[in-house]
N, C-alpha and C positions, 0 to 999 in steps of 0.2 A: 772316695772320702765323703762326698756329699750324699751318696746313696746310703752309706752306713749311718750318717747323721740323720738322714730322713727316716730311716727305720727306727732309730733310737727315739726320735721325737714323736713320730706318729704312733708308736706303740706304748709310749709313756707320757701322754699329754698332761696328766694332772701333776706329775712330778716336775715337768718343765714349767708349767704355769706357776706352781708353788715356789719354785726357785726364783722366778722373776718377781713374784710378789714379795718374797723375803728380801731380795736384793733392793727392791724399790723402797720398802719400808726402812731398811737400814740406811740407805743413802739419803732419803728425804729427812730422816730424823737426826742423823749424826754428821752428815757432810756439811761444810760451810756453804753459804750462798754465794752466788756470783758477785753480789754487791760487796762481799767481804774481801774480794781480791781484785776488784775493779780499780784501775789506775786512770785518773782523770788529769794527770799532770801532762799537759801538752808539751812541756820541755823535753820529755822523754821520747817524743816522736821523731826527733832528728838526732843523729849521732853528735858527739861532742866536737868533731872536727868541722862542723858547719858553722859559718860565721854568726848566724843568728843565734845559735845555741851558745857560742862563746860570749856574745853580747848579753844574753840573758843571765849567764852566770856572773858576769861583771856587774850587772844591774843588781842582782841579789846580794852581791858582796858589798857594794859601795852605796847602793840606794835601797834601803831595806824594804820599802813598800812599792818598789817599781814593778814588782810582779803581780801586785794586787789589781783587781778590776776597778772600773769606774763607771759612772753613769753621767750623762750630759743632759742638762735641762736647756732646751733651745727656746728662747723667748723672742717674740716679735710683736709688733702692733697688729691688732686684728684688722685695722683699716689699711695696712700696707705702707703706712708712712714711716719715715725714719724715726728711730728712738730719740727722744729729747732727754734733757737732763733729769726731768722728773721721772721719766720712765726708767732711766738707769738707777735712780735712787730707789725706786720700787724694787728693781731687780736686786739691788744690794740688800734691801730688807729681806727679800726672799732667801738670799744666800745665808743671811744670819739665822733665819728661822730653820733652815735645813740643818745647819750646824748644831743648833740647840734643841732639835726635836727629839733627840734620844732614840733615833731609829736604829734598830739592831744592825750591826755590821757597818754602819756609816761612820767613817773615821774623820769626817770633816771635809772641808773644801780642798781640792787639789791645787788651788790657786785662786787669785781674785777673779771675779766675773769679767769676762772678756767681750768687749763690744767689737763688732766687725768694722772695718775701715769705712764702709758705706752706711753704717749705723742702721742696717736693716735687721740684724739679729744680735742677740747677746747670749753668751754661753755661761752657764754655771756648771762647773765640773765637780762632781761629788766623788770623793774617795770611798772605796768599799774594800773591806777586808776579806780576801778570799779570791777564788777563781770565778770566772764569769758564769759557770754552770752550777755553782753551789746553790742548793735549794734555799739556804738562808738569804743569799743575795737576791735570788728571784723574788722572795717574799718582801724584800725591802723596796722593790720597784713600786708596788701600789701605794706604800706609805709615802714615798717621795712624791708621787703624783697627787696624793691627798693634800700634802703640805703646799705644793705648788698651786693647786686649785683654790685652797683657802686664801693664800697670800695674794693671788692675782685676780680674785673675784671682784668685778666691778671696776677694774683699773684700765680696761681697754687693751690689755695685753693678753696674748694667747701663749700657750706653752706646749711642749712635747718632750717627754723624757725618752732619750734614745741612747745608743751605745750597745756594746755586746750583751751586757746583762739584760737590758730592756728588750733586746731582740730575742734572747732566749725566753724571757718571760712571756712576751707577746705571742711567740710561735709555739709555746708548749702545748696549748690547746689544739693548734692545728696538727701537730705531730701526734698528739694523743688520739685525735679524731681519725687521723690517717691509719694509725695502728689498729684502732677498733674496726675501721672499714675493711682493712686488709684481713684481719682475723676472722671477721664474720663472713667476708666474701670467700675466704679459703674454705671454711667449713661448709658454707652453702654450695659452693661449686663442687667440692668433693662429694658431698652427699647427693646433690642433684645429678651430677654426671654419672656417678656410679649407679644411682637408681635407674637412669636412662640406659646404661650399659647392661646391668645385670637384672634390672627390675626386681631388686631385692633390698629391703631395708637393712638386712643383716650384713650383706656384702658392702653396702654403702657406709655403715657405721664402723666396720672393722678397722679401716685406716685411722679413723678418729680415735678409737680406743687404744690401738697399738701405738700410734705416734704420740698420743697423750701420755702413755706410760714412759716412753723414751724421753719425751720432753720434760717429764717430772724428774728423771734421774740424771739427765745429761748435765744440767748446771752443777750438781753436786760432784759429779765425776771430774768435770773441768776444774772446779774450785780445788779439789784435792790435788790434782796434778799441778795446778798453778802454785799452790802452797809448797809442794814438794820440790818444784823446779824453779821457783821464783819467776814464774811466767807472768808477763804483763797481760792484763785483760782489758780490752777497750770497752767503754760503755755501750757501744753499738752492737756488741756481740750478741746480746740477748735477743735483740730484734731480728737480726739476720739468722740466728740459730733457729727460731721458730719457723721461718720461711724455708730454710734448708731442710729441716726435719720433715715438714709436711711435703716438701717437694720430693726428696729422695724416698721417704717412707711410702708415700702413695705409689711412686713408680715401682718399688720393689714388690709391694703387695699386689699391684696389678699384674706384674710379670708372673707371680706365683699363681694367682687365681685364674688368669687366662690359660696357663699351662695345665692347671688342675682340671679346669672345665674341658679342655681339649682331650685329656686322657680319659675322662669320664665318657665323653662322646665316642672315644675309640673302643669302649667296652671294658675298660679295666675296672677291677674291684675298687671300692671307695678308698680303702687304705693303700692299696698298691698304686692307685692313681696319684695319691698325694705323695707317696715315696718317690715315684717317678718324677713328679713335678719338682720336688726339692732337689733331686739328683740332677735334672736337666737345667733348672734355673739357678741352683745354688752357686755354681761356678760363675755364672753370668753376674749374679748379685755380688759375689766376692770380688770379681774382676772390676765391676763397675765401681764398687766402694773403694777398691784399691786405687783406681784412677783418680777418684775424687780426693781421697786422702793424700795422694801424691801431689795433686794440683794445689790443695790447700796448704800442705806442708811446705811446698816450694815458696810460699810467702815468707818463710823464715829467712830466705835469702835477701829479702827486702831490707833496705836501710831505713825506710820510713816506718816508724814504730806503729803507726795506725794500721798498717798492713800486717806486720809480723805478729801483732797481738790477736789477729783474727784466725790465722791459719790453724794453729794447734788445737784451739778450742773447737772449731768446726770439724776438724778431722776426728777428734774424740767422739763427737756426737754422731758422725756418719758411721763410725765403726760400731757404736752401740745400736744404731738403727739397722745396720746390715745383719748383726747377730740376731736381733729381734725378728728380722724378716725370715730367717731360716730356722728359727727355734720357736719363738712365741707365737708367731702367726700360724705356722703349720700345726702347732699344738692345739690352738683354738679351733682351727678348721677340722682337725682330726676328730674333735668332740662333736662338731656340728655335722660333718659329712656334707652330702649334697644339700642339706638344709641351709647351708650358707647362702644358697641361691634362692631360698624360699621367698615368696610363693611362686616364682617363675619356674616353668618346666622347660625353658628353652635349652637348658644344659643337657637335656636328654636327646636332643636331635641336632644333627649337623645342618646348619643353614646352607642353602644353595643360592647361587646368583647374587651373592653379596657384592658390595662395592669393592672390598679388598680382594675378592676373587677376581674381579674384572681388572683391577689394578695390577694384580700379580700376573695375570695372563699378558697384559700389555707389556709389563716389564720383561717377562720371559721371552716374548715374541719379538719385541723391538727394543732391545736394550740400548742400542746406539742412539735412537731417537730420544728415549727417556733420559739418558745421560746428558745428551746435548741440551735438551730443553731445561732440565733441572740445573745443570751447570751454568747455562746462560743466564738464568734468573739470578743465581747467586753472584755471578760476575758483574752483571749490570747493577745490582744493588751495591756491590763492593766498590764500584767506581765513585759512588757518593763520598766514600771515605777520603778521596783526594782533596776535598774541600774542608776537611775537618779542622776546627780550631778549638783550643781548650779555654775554658772559662773558670777563673779562680775567684770570681766575685761571689762570695758567700751571701752577701746581703741581697743580691739580685735573684738568688734562688728561693727567697722567702716571700710570703704574701706581702703585697704592696698596700694593703688597706689597714695596716696596724699603726698605732701611735708612734712606735719607734721608726717605722719606715717614713712616716710623715715628718718626724723630727729630722731625719737625715736629709730629706728633700729641702726642708726649711733652712737647715744649716748652710746649704750650698748657695743660698741667696746672698750670703755675706762673707763666707769663708771658702777657701779651696776645698775640693771634695775630700782631700786627705786629712782634714782637721779632726775627724772623728778617730782616726787611727794614725797618729803621727809616726814618721820614721825617725828613730832616735839614733843619733851618732854618739857613741861613747868614746871618750878620750881617757887614756890611762898613762900616767907618768911612769917612766922607767925608774926602777929602784926606789919606788915610794916617794919620789920628790914631789914638791908642791908645783901645781900648774900655774902658769902666768895668765891672769885674767885678760890682760890686753891682747896677748897672742891668741887666746881663745876667741875673743870677739872678732878679730881679723879672720880667723879660721871660719867662724860662723858666716861672715860676710861672703867668703869664697864659696861656701857650700850653697848659700841661698841664691847665688848668681848662676848656678847650674840650670840650664833649660829644663823645665819640667818641675822645678821646685817652686811652689806657689807662695811660700812665706815661712816664717819661723814662729813657734809658739813661745811667748814670754815665759821665762823660768822663775821670775821673782817679782816682788813688788816694784822694783826699779825698772821693770821692763827689759832687763837684760836677757838676751837669748841663751845665755849659758848658765847652767845650774851646776854648782860645785858640790862634791861630797863633803862630809864633815871635816875630813883631814886634807881636803883640797888636792888629793892625789888623783882624783878622777872627776870628769865632767860629762855632762850630757847636753846635747843640743837637739831639740825636737823640731824636725822639719815637716812642713805641711806640703804634701804633693799637690800639684795643680790638678791632676786627674784622679780618677777613681783609684784608690790604693790597691784594688785587686785586679785592675785592668792589665792586659799583657804588656802594654807599653810602660806601665809603672813598675812591673816586675823586671822588665828589661833595664829600666833606669836604675833602680835600686840595686839590682844584682850585678849591674855592669858599671856604667859611668860613675855613679855616685860612690860606689865602693872604691873604684880606682882613684878618684880624686881625694876621697876621704883618707885613704891610706897614704897617698903621695904627699898631700899638703898638711898632714898632721904636724902640729907644732914640734919644734926640735925637742928631742928627748922624750917623745911620747909615741904611743901607737893608738890607732883608731879602729873601732869595730862598728858596723852598721847593724842595728837591731830594729825591732818593731814588727808589726804584722806583715807588712809588705816584704821586708827582708826575709822573714820566716817563709812566706809563700814562694819567694824566689828560690830559696833553698829546697822547699818541698817540691817545686817544679823540677829542679835538677835531680833530686832524689827519685821522683816519680819516673822521670825519663830513664834513669839508670835502672830502676827496678823492673820496668817493663822490658828492657833490653836483656835482662838477666833471667827473670822469672819465666817468661814465655818459652824461650828455647829449652831451658832445663826441664820445666814441667812437660813440655811436648816430648822430649826425649825419653823421660821416665815413663810417661803414659804409653809411648810406643813400645817400650820394653814389656810393660804389662800386657799389651795386646799381642806381642810376639809370643809371650809365654802362654797366653790363653789359646791362641790360634795355631801355635807351633809353626809360624810362618814369618818370613822376613819381608814379603812383598805386601801383604794386606795392610800391615801397620803403616806403611809409607803413604798409600793413597787415603787411608782413613784419617791420618793426621793432617794431610794436605786438605782434605774435605773439611775438617774441623777448623783449620786456619782460615779457609775460604768462608766458612760460616761466620766466623768472628768478624772478618772484614765486611761481609755483607750486612751483618747486624749494625756495625758502626755506620756503614754507608746509608742504610735505611734511616737510622736515627738522625744523621746529619741532614738528610733530605727533609725529614719531618720537622725538625726543630730549627735548624739554621736556614733551610730553604723556605718551607711553608710558614713556619712559626716566626722567622725573623730574629731568632736569638743570636747573640754575638758569638756563642760557642757552646760546646758541651762541657759539663762538669768534669773537672780533671780526675775525679774519682771513678768516672764511668768505665774506663777500660778495665780496672781491677774488678769492679762489680760484674761486668760482663764475663771476665775471666772466671770469677767464682761460680756464676750461675749458668752461663751459656757454654763455655768451654768445658768446665768440669762436669756439671750435671748433664749437659747436652750429650756428652760422651757416653752416658748410660745408654742412650737410644742406639748409638752406633754399635756398642758392644752387644746389646740384645740382638740387633739385626744381623751382625756379622757372625755371631755365634750360631744363630739359626741357619744362616747360609752354609756354614761349615757342617752343621749337623745334617742338613739335607744332602750335602755333597758326600758326606761319609756314608750315607745310606744308599749310595750308588746312583743318585740322580745326576743327569748331565747338568752343566752349569746354568743353562737357561731354565730348566725345570726347577732347579734348586732356588733360583731367584723368584720364580713364580710362587713356589710354596712358602718361601720365607716371607714374602710380602703378604700372602694370604693369611698366614698364621701369626706372624710377628707384627704385622701392620696394625691390627686392632689394639694391641697393648701399647705399642709406641704412640699411636694416635691418641688413645685415651689419656695416657700419662702426659703427653705433650699438651693436650688441650687443657687439662686440669692445672698444670703448672703455669702455662701461659696465661690462663684466665685469672689465676691468683695474682700474678704480677700486674696484669692489666687493670685490676681493681685499684691499684695504687694511683692510677690516673684520676681517680675521683677525689683524691685527698686534698686538692687545692694548694699544694706546695709544689713549686716549680721543679725542684730537684727530684721529689718523689714521682712526679708526673713523667719526667724524663727517664728516670730509672725504671718505672713500671713499663713504659712503652718499649724501651730498649731491650729489657730482659724478656718481655712477652714476645716481641717480634723475633728475638734471637732463639728462644725456645721453639717457636713455631717453625722457623727456618730449619733448625736442627732436626725436629721431629718429622715435619711434613714434606720437606724438600730433600735434605741431606740423607737422613737415615732411611726414609721410606722409598726414595727414588734413586738418588745419585749413587749411593753405596751399593744397593743390589744390582743396578744396571752396570756399574763399573766391574763388579765381581763377575757378572755374567759375561761381559766382554773379555775379561782376562782369562776366564775359564780356569783350568787346572793350575795355570801359572800363578793365580792369586794365593795359592796355598804353599808355594815353594818355600823352603825345601821339604815341607811336611807332605802328608798324603791326604789331603782334604777330599780326594775322590775315592776313598776306600770303599769297598763293597759293603753291602748290608751285612750286619753282624759284626762290623768293625768296632773300633774304639772311638767314641765321640768325645766331645769336650767334657762331658760329665761322667766319663767311664763307659762301660759296655753299653752299646745301643741295641735294643731288641730288634729282631728282624721284623720288617714290615715291607709292604710293597714299595718299590723304589719311588713311585710317583705319589706316595702318601694316600693311596686309595682309601685306607681305613679312616682318614680324617676329612675326607671330602664330603 
C-alpha cells in the first residue's frame, strides 16, 4: 500500500502540492475558527450527577447572579495598625465610588464592606457580570484599580484587587510570554538541531513549512467537526495543538529524511530511494499516528469535560499531520532530491565509527547488561512516584509577585484562607414550600461548628448568615474554610464530612447541596481518579492491538506496553523528586498525569514503534536477533535521538516561563520524552528483543529470510548484516 502511495506521490509531486494548497485555501477561507466553537462554561466539565454541578444548577435557578464572577478589593493600613472608624468610613466611600463609576460589566457591590474581626483588613466585594475569563471582565480590573488608587490616595490605606478575575488578568502577560518563549524556542530548536544533524538550511526549514501548513488547516477541520458533532472544545486546545503538531510533525519528517538519506547512501536512484523511504516508513508513521489517535480518543471515556474536549481535536490534527508526512513532505522532497541536504555532501557517504554504531554493537553483544542497566535506571526513577501527592491549589501555581497574589496574602491577615472562595451550602425546600429562617440559622450554626470551618460570610445587611431566594424556597449559606480552599485536607472536608453533615442535618422538608470552588475540585478529584483508572488501561490495550497488527506478533506488544508503563512511572518519579523533594512543593498539579499521558505515553510510543519496526525489518532480512538489535540501534537510533532531543528541548523551554505549572509541565514532559527516546526505545526495547530472540515475533515469522515480506511490503534482498549501509 505505502509503496504504491510512494510511487504516486514521488512521480506526481506538483499535483500533490497543488491539492494541499487548494485544500488549505478552502479550509482557511471557509471553515469556522476554533474560537467559534470554544466552550468556556466550566459547568460542563463535570457530569450532572456530581453534587457541585447540581448545586450550580440550583444557584442558577434560584439566585440569578450566583454564577457570575466577582473581584475583591482588600484594604489595610499601610502602617499595619488596625482599621479605625475613620478608615472604615473611607472604605465605605470607596465602595460607593466603585458602584457609581460606570465600569463596564460591574453590577455593583456583592454586599456591604466587611471588616475582619481583628480589624486588620476590610473587603469590598464587587459583582461582575460574566465568567472569570471573559475578556470584558479582565478589562474591568485595571479600571477598578484606578478607582481604588484615586479614592485611597493620601489616606494611609493600601489596597490590592484580587479574586479569580484579577488573577486571570495579572497572569495573562505571564502566559502570553510563556507561549511566545515556547513558540520561539520550538522554532529555534528545530532549525538549530536539524542544521546540526543535516548541515542543511533546507532540511531544517522543511518541518517549519510543513507543520505550518497543517497548523493552518487543523483548527478549521476541528471546528467543522465540532459543529457537525456538537463537540465541546476547550480553550487550552489551541495551545496544546501547536506543541503536538510540531512534536509529531518533526518526528515523522525526521523518520522519513533519515530513511531517505540511508537509501541514497545505499546507492539507490533519488526517486527510488524516496519511494523506498515512504514504503518503509509509511506504515511506521501510520501505526504511530494510530497509536496517538487511539490514546487521544480514549479521553472520550473521561467524565471530566476538560479532558474529553481535548482528545478528538488533537486526534484530528495528528491524522492531518500523518497524511502530510506521507504525501506533502515526499512531494516536496521529490522536487528537491538530494538538494534537500544542500550544501552538505555527507549524505553521499556512510559514516564509520559513529556513536550509534558503537551503541548498536554494545546492545547486540551484551543485551542482558544493556537491558539490566536501562531497566534499573527506569525502576529507580519510578520509585519516586511512591511519594507522589496531588496539588489542586490553582493560585499556588501562579506567579507570587502580582497584585492579586499580594491581595490574597493580605486577606489572610484578617480572614480565613477560604474567604476568597467560600463554600456555599444550598438548601431547597421540597414541593416549593417556604423555608423557616429560624431553622436555617440553627442549621448554619451546626455547619460552622464543624472542625475546619473558619466562619461564615454575612448574607445581608442584618449580618444574617442565611440568604433567601425571592420566593423563600431556597437558601444559601457561604462558609469560609479555615485552610486553603484548594488544599487536600479542604477537599477531604468538603467532599466528605461537610457534605455528610449538610445532608443529614438539613431542616425538615428540605434537601442540601454543597457547592463552590472547593466542592467542584473535590468532585474533579474523584472524576480525575476515575478517569485515570479507565483511560490508561483502555488506551494501553488498544495501542497494544495496533502494535500486534503492525508486528504480526503477540509477544512484542506485551513488553513494549510494559516498557511504556514503566516509562510513565519513571517520569512521574523523576518529577516528584525534582519538585516535591528538591523544590519542596506540596504536590504535583492534578492535571499532570493526563498531560504526561498525552505527550509521554502517546507521542513517546512513536519512538518504540520506529525502533521495533526496524528490529522486525532487520530480523526479516535474515539477521540473527543480536545483529538485528545492533543494526536497529545504528540506523534507527539517530532518528529517535534527534526527534526526542527536539521534542524534549521544546518542552524544557517552558521552564523559562516563570509560571509554576508551566515549569512543572515543561520539566515533566521533557524528562519523560528523554526517558522514552534515550533509555526505553534506544536501549531497553532493542536489548529485550535481542534477549527474547525469535520468540519476540511469535506467532509471526520475524526471522524470515532475505527477500521475505517486511512490515512495509516486499523487502529487497541485501546482505543479512546490512553491509550496504555500513
